[in-house]
N, C-alpha and C positions, 0 to 999 in steps of 0.2 A: 393586393393584400400585402401589408408591410410585415417586417420580421416579428413584431410583437403579436400581431394577429395570428401569424403562422404558429408561433410558440404556444399561444393560448389554445388554438385548435388542436395542436399535437398533444399538449398536456391534458386536455379534456377527453381525449380518446381512451377507451379501455385498452387499446393496444399498447399504450405507453408502458404498462407494467411488463408486458412481454419484451418490449424493446430494452427496458432497463435490465431485466434478467439476462437477456442475450449479451448485452454489452458487458455486464459484470462477469459473465462466464468467459467471454473472449479475453478480457483484460487479465484473467488469471494466468493465461499461458501465452498471450500475444500482447505484450505491454504497451503497444502503441494506441490501443483503444482507450479513450478518455472516460473511464467509468465514473470517476469522482465528479467530473463536469456534468454528466448525465444525471446523477443522483442529486447533486446540489441544485441543478436547474429544476428538477421535479420538486424538490423541497421548497424552492422559492415560490413556485406556483401553487403548491399545496397550502400556502398561507391564505390563498384566496378561495380555497375550498376544493379545488381539483388540480391534480390527483389527490387521492387519500393518503396522507402521510404514513400511517402505520403500514399500509400495503406497499408503499415505495420502499420503506426500510426493510420489510420482510423479503421482497423479491430481490432487492440489491444484495442482502446478506446471503440469501440462498444461491444466487448466481455466483457470488464471490467464492462461496464454499465449494461449489461444483467446479468452477474454473481452477481453483487451487488444487483440487484433487486430480484434475486432468494434468496439470503441470507436475504434480508428484508422480503420477503414473508414467509420464514421459521420462522423468529422471530415473525412476526405478527400472524402466525397461531398457535403458542403455545410456543413461545420463552421464555415467562416469567417463565413457569414451568421448562423449560430446563435450563435456566440460574440460577435459584434458586437452582437447584440440584448440581451445581458445587461445589466441595469441597472448603471450605474457606482456604485462604492462598496459593492456587495453582496459577500457572501461568495464566491459563485461567480465573480464578476468578479475578485476579488483572487486566487483560486486560479488562474485562467487567466493573469493577468498574471505571477504567480510562475512558472507553467509556461513562459511565453514567455521570461522572463529566464533561467530555468534552461537551456532549450534553446539559447539564444544563447550562454551562457557555458560550459556544461559538455556540450553536445551530448547524446548518447544516455545518458551516465552518469546524467543526471537521472532516468531511468526507474527505476534501482535505488533511488535515494533516495526517489522518490515512492511506491514500493511500501510504505513504512512510514509514510506520511503519510495520515491520514484524508481521503478525497476527493481527495487529490493525484494518485493513480494515474490516475483518470479524466480529470482536468484535463490531465495531461501527454499521455496517449495521444490524447485528442481534439485537443489543440493540435498534436501532431506530425502527425496526419492532415491538419489544416487547413492547415498550412504546407508540406505535401507533403514531409515528411522522408523520405529514401530508404527504401523498403520493406525492402530487404535489411539495411541497418544497423539499422533498427527491430527486425527479427526477431532479429538477433544480440544486441543490447542487452536486448531483452525476454526472450529465453531466459535470460540471466544474471539478470535481475530476478525472473522467475517462479520459476526454480530455487532461488535463494537464499531467496526468500520462503517457498516450500513447505518447504524444509529447516529454516529458522528456526522457522516456526510449528509444524511437527510435533515438533521437538526440544524446544521450550519446553513443550509439553504433556507430552511424554514425561518430561522432567525433573521436572515437577510430579507426574506419576503415580508415578515412582520414589520421590520424597520422601514421598509419602503413599499407599503401595501398598494399605494397608488402608482408606483413606478417599478414594475417588476425587473426591468433591465438594471436599474441601480441596485435593487436587491440581489440580483444575480452577481453583479460586480462585487458587492460586499461579501457575499458568500464565497466566491472564488478567492477574494483577498484574504479572508479568514483561513481558508484551507491552505493557501500559499504560505501564510504566516506560520501555521502549525508545521508544515513541511520544512520550512526554513529553520524553525527551532530544533526539530529532530536532526536535521543535517548539521547544525552547529554543535549540538551535543555529541554527535558521532565524531565530528572533526576534533573536538576537544578531547574526546576519549582516545582517538588515535594519536594525538599529539602527546598526551600523557604517557601512553604506552611506549611511544618512540623515545621519549625522554628517559623513562625508566630503563629501557633496553640499552640506550647509549651509555647511561651511568653504570649499568652492570658490566658493560663490555670494556670500560676504561681500566687500564692496568693499575694495580695498587702501587703507589709510590712509597717506598720505604725511606724513612728519615735516617740518615747515617748516624751511627752511635758516636758520641763524643767521649 
């Protein structure tokens, strides 16, 4: 049995929905689990009829919502001490500082943005728990973030599957490429925003030069 046959058999099984759900839950607080890849792959094969695309989107969004709430609970239960112990200058520390700035300036809407940033979603949900962001508001914004993410991931895979209906592997590569492109755009926008803030800060810190009177 080759890889394509194995993928077809896996995606045709009713257990695939439980697998997608579990992967999305784990990815909420253990960000090494590739939930986007799983949902996009399911979306690619959904173009051929199995699995059922609306069910894929639903279980992915539900799993993401629950996983985010687990991360929020971890942050609320002792996240402040955990975050403060992160080494300064490290990648995780930078992600946490980005999350804190985002929460301060954009509130819950940062959750939706963070859903498309690698590692960003966990940093934001942990930080929101650590700063005791209101639970009801977190639920409302996270439902928007998880729902949009599930819809986006499923449709990206489905479009790839429709484009290469006779060659699911090419459809999968196209779907992953589209997802990578969106992630790259988000990262570029973030980088530009940081650069502008740094430039403004540097300008504000410059001493005012006085022109001597003649």
